[in-house]
N, C-alpha and C positions, 0 to 999 in steps of 0.2 A: 503493498500499500504506499509506502513512503516513496518508492520509485514511481508509482502513478502519479503521486502527489507533485513530486518534483517534474514529471513529464507536463502534467497540466499547468503547472506554473509557467513553464518555458512555452508551451503552446498559446497560452493565453496572453503572456507578455509579448509574444512574437506577433500575434493577430493584432494587438494594440498599438503596438510601437513599430513594428515593421512596415516598410513600403514607402517610398517618397510620394507616393500620389494620395496620400491621406491627407483630407482637408484640415487646416488649423483647428476648425471647430470640432471635428471628429476627434482629433489629438487631445483637445481641451477635455472633452468627455471622457475618452479613454482613462486618460489619467486619473479622473474621478473614481474609476472602476477598480483600480488595482488594489487599494486597500481591501474593499470587498472581495476581489478576486482571490487573495491570499486566504481569506476565511473560508472561501467556496472550497478552496483546493484541500485545504487542511481537514475540512469536514467530510471529505469523501471516504466513506467506508472504514472499517477498523478491523477489517480481517472477518473469515468467516462469512462471506456474502452469499445471499441466496440469488436465485435467477433473476428477480427483479433488480436488485442491486446491481448484478452484472450487466443488464440491459440499460440502466439508468447511466452507468458508468459509461458504456459505449454512445449513449445519446449524448453526453456531456463532450465526449471527444469530438463528435460530429460538429455538435454547436461550436466548438473552439475553432474547427476548420472553417466553417462557414464564416464565422468572425474575422478570420484570416482573409477570407476572399470578400470582405466589406459586405456580406449579405446578412445585415442585422436582422431584417426583419424574418428571413427564412431562419436564422439561429435562435431567435426569440421563441417560435414555433416548437423548435427542438428542445429547448431548455424547459418549455412547460410540460412537454411530454414526460421528460426526466422526473420532474417533480412529481407527475401522477405514481410513478414507478416507486420512487423514494424520495420522501419528503425531507427536507432540510432547510432550517431557517436560514442560513448563509445563503444558500443557492437560491432561495425564494428572495431574498433581499437584491441580489445580484440581477434576478429576472426584472423585478421591479425598475430597477435603474435603466436596464435594456428597454424595457416598454416605455420609459420616458424619451429616450433618445428617438426609438423608432417613431413615436408619437409625433416629437418635433419635427422630424424629417418628413412625415406625411403631411404634418399640418403646413410646413413650408411648402410642399410641393403644390397646395392649392393656390399658391400665388401664381401659378401657371406653367406651361409647358414651354414658355418663349427662352430661346436658346439654341445652342448648337446640339446635334445629336450624330451618334455613329451607330449604324448596325454591326453587332457584335458577333451574331450567329446566322446560320443558313449559309446556303450555297452562294449567295450573292453579298456576303458580309463584306464590310469596309467602306460601304460609301457613307456619305455624310450628308445632313440637311439640318435645317434650321425651322423652329416653329415661330409664326409671328401671328399677332392677334390686335385687334383693334378695340375688342371688348372684354378680354381677358377670359371669355367663355368658348368663344368658336376660334379655331387655329388652322391656319393653313402651312403645309410643309413644302419648302422650296430647296431643291438639292444644291449642296456647296460643292461636293467631290462626288462625282457619277460613279467611280471605280469600276466594278463588272457591270453595272446597268447601263454603260454605254454601249454596250453589244447589243442593247434593246432598241437604242435610239434615244434613251433619255439625256438630257443636257443639263447643264449647270443653270441654275435659277428655274428649272421648270417645276411647275407647281405638281406634287405629286399626292398629297392628302388633303382632305378637309375634314377635321373632327371636332365634336362638340362635347363639352362636359356635361354629364348626367346628373341633374339634380342636386348639385352642390356636393358631389363626390369626385373620386379621383379616377371614375370610370369614364372613357371617352368612346364616343362610337360616330362614326361617319364612313367615309369612303376613300379609297386608295386607287391609284391608277395602274392598270396592268397593260403589259406589251409583250409581243412576241417578236422573235427574230425574223419570224416570216411577214412581220408586218402588222399592222392592225393594233387597236388598243380598247379598253374600256374600264369604266369605274366600277369597282367592286366593293360589297359591304365590307367595313373594316372597324375592330374594336380593340383596346386594349386598357391596361389600369396602370396607372402612374404610382409608383412605390418608391419613395426616396429619388434615387436618382437613375432609375431603371423603369423600361417599359416592359409590361409582362402581356402576352397574348392570352386568349380564353383559357389554354390549359396551364398558365401561371408560369410559363416560361420565359425567361428573360430574353429578348430580342435585340433591344437597343439600350444604349447607356448615354447619359448626358455627358458631353465634353466640358461644358464648364457651366458651373451652376454656383454662385458665391455662396459660401457655408456649408456646402454638401460635397460637391466634389473638389473644392479649393480651386485656389488660383492657378490652374495650370499654364504656365508660360510655355509658348512654344518659341523655338529659336528665331523664326521669322519677326517675333513681336520683340525681341531683345532690344534695349535702349541703353543709352550711356548715362540715362538720368537715373537719381536715387531709386531704391524699390520701396515699396510701402511697408514701413517696419512697425510705427507705433502708433498709437491712439490717444488722444486727448478727451478726457473724461470731465464732464460739466456736473455742478452739484445741483442745479436747479434752483438756485438762490442768487449768487452773485460772481459765478465763474464765466470768463468770457475771453474774447480775443480781437484786440485793437487793430484793423488793417492800417497800413501807413496812410494810404491814399484812396479816393472815391473810386468806385468801379466804374469804367468808361463804355458801358454796355446797353444803359436803359433806353437809349435812345432809337435803338434800332433791335434787330433780331439778336437773341442771345440763347444759351445754353449753360445752365449751371448743374452740375452732377457733384454728388458727394455719398460717401459710404458712412453710414449710420447705424447705431445699435440703441434701441430703447429698451428699460427693464420692463420686465412683465407685470412688475407690481408699481409701474408708474400711476400716480393718480392726477386727476384733474388735466389742466392744459400742459401738454410735455414740454412745448417751448419754442424759442426761436432759433433758427439753424442759423439763418444769415438776416440781420435787420438793421434798419436806421429809424426806425419809429419813435418819434418824440426826440431824437438827437437833433440839436440846433442846426437847422441848414439841411436837414435831411428830406428826403421825398416820400417817406412812409412807404418804403418797399420792404417788406418782410417774406420770407420762406419759412414755413413753419411746420411742427407736428402738433396738432391739436388735441381736443380733449378726448377724442376717441380713438387716438394713436393715428389718425389721418393725416397725409400731407395737405398743407395749404398754401395757396399762392395769393399774397396780399398785396394790390398794386392801389394805395391809397384808398381802398373801399370799394374801387371801380376798376376791375371786377374783386371779388373776394371768393375765392374758389376752392374746394374741399375735395379730397379723394375719398376713397371707400374703404381701403385696405387698412386693417389695425397692425401698427408695427411693433405693438408692445408684446414681444415675443423673446427677447434676449437674443435674437439673432443678427448678424449682420444683412443690412439691405443695401441696395446701390439705387439711390434714388435721384431723378434728373426732373428739371424744372425748364420748358422751352416756350419761349417766345417768337413765333414765326409772325413777322410784322407783314411779309408780303401776302401771306394768305390769310392774315387776320385770325390766328389762332394761340391759344394757349394750351400745352399739353404737359401732364405731369406723369411721369413713370414711376414704378416700382418693380426692380429687378427686371426691367425690359417690358414690362406689361404696362398698358395705360391705364392709368387711375383718374386723372384730369383730362377732359376733353371738351374745350371751350372753344367756340368761334364767335368773333366781334371784335371790333378795333378797340384797342386801348390806347390812351394818350402817350405820347414818348416823354421820357424825364431824362435830365441831365443831371447826374448826381455830383454835389458839390462837396459833401460830407463822407467821411469813408463809414463804410458798414462795419458792424461788428459780427463776429461769429460767436453763436451760442447765447447771445442777449441783444436787446436793443438799447434804448436809455432806460427803460424800466427794470425792476427788479422784481423778486417775488415770483408768482406762478406763470409768468410770461418767459423766465430765465430757463433755458434748456436743462432737461435731465436726461443723461446718456451720454454715449461716446461718439466721436467723430473720428475718422482716420485718413481721409483723403477729400480734397475739394478741387474740382475742374471748373475753369470758367472759360467759354468761348463767346467770342463776337459774333455768332453765326447760329441758325437753328439747325442741330442735328437730326437726322431723320431716325426713325426707330431702329432699322437695319444696322445704322452705325453704331447707335447707342449699345445694341444687343451685342454685336461683334468685339465692341472693345470694352465692354463694362469690366472684364476680368483681364485686362491687358493694359500695361502701362502706355499712355498716349504719346509716344515716340515720334520720330520724324517720318516714320513711315506711314502714320495715321494719315487718311485722304484729307481732312480737314486740320493739319497740324499750324498752318499757318495762321487760323483763326484761333489758335489757342492763348488767351490773354494772359492766365494765370493757373497754375497747378501747384497746390499745396499738398506735397507727396508725404509729408509726416515722417520725414527719413531719418530724423534727430530728435532727441530729446533736450530741448533747450528752452530759454525763456522766450525765444523768438521762432515762429513759423516760418520757413523759407518759401518764397515764390519762386519755384525752379525755372519759370519761364520769364516771368517779369520782374519788377522790383517792389511789388506790393506786400511786403513782408507784414507780419503780425506780431504784435506782442501779447504774449500770453499772462492773464491775470486770474489766479484762483483756480484755473482748471489744473489737472495733474496729468502727468504721462503714464501709460502702462504699455504693455507689450500688445500691439494691435492684432498680432494673430492669434492671440488666445483671449482676449478681453472682448 
């Protein structure tokens, strides 16, 4: 039994700590499991095992293997079966923690399919595509790499799927395009379930995995996206009372189209108005332009009250989210995105403004419940309206010189160092930190 205990320790530690593709969020969660894991292993059997205990042991070994393969939901089922055969309070505690992580993954998946995916099984495995949506409910898939599908005549950017979420669940149904080498094509019924970072067919078989999804698969940087600029390393935590960052100069973007993106995390226990992300309300000389997270955890675009726009997605979940605010002056639109999905969609002219006073990060002139409670670890500011495809394609890549709109990048706060000043890696609009404290952005 001691040998088995040692093996189990090694297996579980390996599955939690091994592999450089595990996301920062997963690593953080896994570290929290290690104390429980030691108790689990020590509690497995004391010799003289009966048949049920032997089977339970085998199931736990299988569960450890599934965790090593990052199949948390499947591992959870196996561990639960082992408890039915042999109850142990330590293993029960471990299962509850695993349930919590799987629940967060599946809840997070309800933010949508938006992002890049790769077919990982089947004879045509290897092709890649992206899902796009205008309402967070119905999605279209477009090929980004055809792989073996090219032999059937499929081309890059071709629409190959149209699917719709079923009654606020993770089940999607719709149609997919089929083709034959002999020519001809048709749309056929198609359905799957979104589980964490995987798509599973009707038989529960994983066929597709997400390539990039902030907080689940991690920020997988390809060689083509590498830049010479600093990598995102740290996060600033704001206390919801009086912590903020003062920028050096006014933002020169509000008289035309612009895009502002940032990576934020809001505590699940945040009460009332979460607070201002970027604001100048009541600051002398300010134009009363605020980007916020409001009292239901939703994003808010405040343009001196006209318009005053709110999203619907609740961000109070202790997870990192990539949020984006876009003003398209030419089209007369304001669009807000959460993790690439549209959450605000407004059409109508809004008045131009010329800022003469610097904005603040985490607060405006007021204190109290308007001050931001949560963490921020990156801010990007552009003097153009980025489209949804570009936002999705780059939300987990650093905005280097190969970005199609790099010349429009006005400021980029990468939070690469823990100093009293946040550095603008593109311009010179550095910010002075007051009251906020630094943490490791990969785990906070």
